[in-house]
N, C-alpha and C positions, 0 to 999 in steps of 0.2 A: 724558441720557434712559436708563432703567435699563431693557436688555432682555434676555428668556432665551430662549434657542433650545431646542427640545426636539429631541435628536439622538437616532438609532437606529442602533444596528448592525447590518447586515443581510448576507446571504450574498456572497458577490463573485460574481456571474450570469455575469460573465467566465470563469470556472474550468469552467463547464458543459461535462462529458465529450463526446465522440464519440458515444456513446449517448445524450444527452442525459437522464440518469436527475438529474432534478434533486432527489431525497430526498438525493441525497449531498451536495448542499449544507447540509443541516440536522446533519450528523454535528458533533460535537464539535470534531474536527478540521479542518472544511473552512473554508479562507480566508474571512475578515469583512472586511467596508471600513464606511466610514458610506455608510446609506441616501443614497443618488445625489440624491434629491428634498432631503434636510435640506443639502448642500451651498450649492444655492441659497438655503435658509434662512440659512446662515450666512454668506453674499456681502450678502443684504442687511441684516442685522443690522450687519455691518461697515461698510457705505454709508451706513447711519442714523449710525452713531456717529461716522463722518467727518465727515459736515454739522452734525449736532446735536452732538456731543459725549457723553459719558458711560459708561455700561459696558454688555458682554456678557456673557452668563453661559451658557455651554452646561450643557445639563441631561441626561441619559439615565439610563436606567433598562434595565439588563440586567445578566448576570454580570460575574466579576472582569473577562473579558477584555475588554469594552466599554469598557475605560479609555482602551485604544488609538485611538476615535471619537475619545475626547473630546482625547486629544493632537493627534491632527488638527485639530479645532476652535481648539486654544491655537495649534496650529503657522499655521493661517489668521489668526488676530489676536484669539481671544478674550480676555478679560481673566481669567478664572475660568472653573470648570468642577467640575461635583460628580457623580458616578455611586451612582446607588441601587441596590444590589445587595444582594438576599435571597433566600436560596430559594425563600421564597411567591411571590415574583413569575415563577417559571418558570414555573408552570402559570396565572398569572394571563390573564383575555380583557383585550379592549381596557379595559372600564369598569372594572377592577381596576388596572391599570398607568395609566390615568386619574388613578382614586385618589389612587394614591404620587406620581406628576408632582405634582398640586394637591398635596399636602401638603408637597411640596417647595418649590413656588414658594409658599407660604405661611410655609415657613421662610427662605425667603430674603428674605422683605420686602415680595413680590409684585413686580409689574414694572410699567411704562409700555405696553410693550407685549410680546406673547411669541409667538416665530415657527416656524413649524414648517415642512416639506415636505407638498406635499397630499397624501402617503401611504407609506407604507411598500412595499419591490418585495417583500418576501416574503410580506405577509397582505392587502394592497392592501385594507386596508378604509377606510381613510381617515376611523376614527372616532374613533381615541384625541385627536388635540387638540381636535376639536370638543367631547368628553365634559370633558378637561380647560375649557375656556372654561366649559362648562354648570354646573360642578362648584364653579367660582371666579365664579358669576355676574356675566361679562364678555360683551361682544359677539364671535362670530365670523363672521369674513369669510375665506371660503372661494375657492381660486382665484383669487389676487391675481396679475396680469401687470405691474403697474407701481403705485407708489406716488405719487398726483400731489400732494399734501401733508398733510404734520402739523404741526398747530400745537398745540405745547406747550401756549402760555400758555393758548388757548382747550381744550386737551384734548383735539380732534377728530383725525379722519383719512379723507383722502380717498382711495379706491382705485378701480384699475381690475380689475373680476374679469372674465377667458376662461371664457366660456360655451359650448355646444355652439349656441346660438341667437346669438352673438354677444359683444359686448362690454358690460359694463353699470359705470358709474360708483356707487359709493356711498359715502356718510361714515358715521361713525360715532364714537362718544364714546370716549376712551381713560382706564383700560385696556382693552386689547381682545387678541385674539389675531385671526392672520392665519396661511391653510396659502397657501403659494406653488408657483407652475407656473415651467418654464424658462423664459418668456419673459421673466420681469423680470428677468435678468440674466445673467452670464457668472462663474462662480465663480472665484477665483484660486485660484492654486497658493500653498503654502506658500512662506515665504521662509527663507533659510539661517538668520538669526537667529531666525525662527519655529520651526524645528525644532530647534535649540538649547535655546530655551526650554520649548516642549515637553516635550523630552524629560526635564527640571529639573525641571518643574512638580510641586507637590504639589497632587495631585487629590483631595478627600476623599470617602470612601466612607460612603453613610450605609444604614445598616437599618430594615426597616421601623420599628422601637422609636425610633428617632433622630429620626423625623418625625409621631410616635405613634399609629401605625395598627398595626394586630394582624394577622395570617395572615388570619383570617376576613375581614376589612373587604378582601382584594384576592382573592380566592377566587373560580376562574371559577364564574358560572353554569352554564353548561353544558358538560359534559363532551364535548372532539373530539380527534381524532386525525387524524394524516396518513397517507394512502397511497397506493400506485400504483394507478391502474386495472388490471382485471384487462386479462392479454394476450390478444388477437385474432391470430388466424390469418388472412394476407393471400395473396392470389393473383395476381401479376402476370399479365397480358396484353398484346401487342402487337398492334398493327392496321397493316397494310400502308400503309391511305390512311384517309381520312375518312369515306369510303362505308363501309367495315365497320364502322368506330366508328358510326354512325348505325343503321346496320342491328342492331346490338348492341345500344343503347340503345333502341332500340323495341321488342326483343326481350323486354327485361328490364322493360318499361313506364315505362321512366326521361323518356321524351320523349313 
């Protein structure tokens, strides 16, 4: 069974400062980690490999430093890893990134299953993986909390989706793409031997030209910019008891 895991390197939100300056996490020198949701995707792929055999390939689109996220994937047990890194991807939107990932999947020869985390903790759009499936013309099953059955001979997958309204069991054909939620498993820690393997691993870096794309094909359709909301003056007022609070709320027509 050939499995490709879409991995993203995201800011380490545990490093938020006391001032809660989230924009500081976007700085180039800010600490980066494997997107937490993608750890569940990696674990899902590794468990499937242990059950059905095969190969797990970690695929990441990002700057040169994102190779460290792939080394983490190798340390956990991925057999191979590939980094897509091109200056044009720095300003790509989710669709542009998806085009690059889909082209890379094609260069890798496709897969029986593509696995991704439910979303990235930075943009939290949850769109990229689904767009990859659309570009590859394969089914996408999102918010998977359990894999009930994978029939390689019959080329089918049965999964349980975790939705706001409850759980839903669905079946689809393979190849397919799934996004997983944290209820699906508990990610393993890299072993000592895995860490040594990852340190020595030869992880190729592909530019857009290597996957047959141009900068224009991944260019963002809409320009965007991230900024902090404007500061607002605040005033703290303490009340001796609930009655005083109630009187103020009535006076301000808040109740």
